[in-house]
C-alpha positions, -999 to +999 in steps of 0.1 A: -332-630-635-305-616-658-282-590-643-252-570-654-224-559-631-194-537-638-163-536-617-127-525-617-095-534-600-058-526-601-033-552-609-018-565-577+019-556-573+027-593-569+011-602-602+029-595-635+011-587-667+033-613-684+012-639-664-021-627-678-027-660-695-032-675-660-064-655-659-078-659-694-082-697-697-096-704-662-119-674-664-133-685-698-139-720-685-154-709-651-177-683-667-189-708-693-197-733-666-216-706-647-234-693-678-217-659-673-208-638-703-191-604-705-158-588-711-127-582-691-105-554-704-069-551-692-050-518-696-016-528-683-023-516-648-061-520-644-089-544-651-124-533-661-150-560-662-186-564-672-203-597-664-238-608-672-257-637-658-280-650-631-278-631-598-266-662-579-239-669-604-227-632-604-227-632-566-204-663-567-182-647-592-180-615-571-170-635-540-142-652-559-129-618-571-129-605-536-104-632-525-084-632-558-049-620-549-042-608-585-066-579-579-063-550-555-087-520-550-116-541-563-145-517-569-180-525-580-190-497-603-226-506-609-252-532-616-285-534-633-312-558-645-309-565-682-331-581-708-304-589-733-267-596-729-243-571-744-217-599-746-232-634-756-198-650-747-169-641-724-141-620-740-108-607-729-097-574-743-068-550-740-067-512-742-035-492-744-055-459-742-041-439-712-075-421-709-091-455-700-068-458-670-078-424-659-115-432-662-110-464-642-093-445-614-122-420-615-147-448-611-129-460-580-127-425-565-165-420-572-173-453-554-152-442-524-171-409-523-204-426-525-196-451-497-191-421-474-226-408-481-252-436-476-289-430-483-307-399-495-278-375-487-256-393-513-241-369-538-251-372-575-238-405-588-226-418-621-261-429-632-249-434-668-220-458-660-233-481-688-230-453-713-194-447-703-182-483-698-198-500-728-179-479-754-146-486-736-153-523-739-164-521-775-132-502-785-108-526-768-087-550-788-099-586-781-073-612-771 
């Protein structure tokens, strides 16, 4: 079953943006091997990712992100079943828009708020995360 997940993280203090190429080639290779497509956008201080693929493969990807020391404050923004991929291949993008950094921080704050309110008492959530994140991805400069 095809799924889409969205996530964000902050660049770990021990990892320099100058070393970004250490992420690009291995990610492209691993995602191709796992039949995962999507896009990873880097803002200079944050990552914003959308990945699409089989649920098992996305779970494996998520577990690897959880232990990847290049990321901190890893936050899963949302997930959904999808019929068609937005990104038929895996892409890396860059956005210098300061507004994107602010939006990413807000996604993380929202997830923290939601975690404190499980079940039906949960406050209104960002139900339109796809409508907010997809335009960010489409306006990023591909690397």
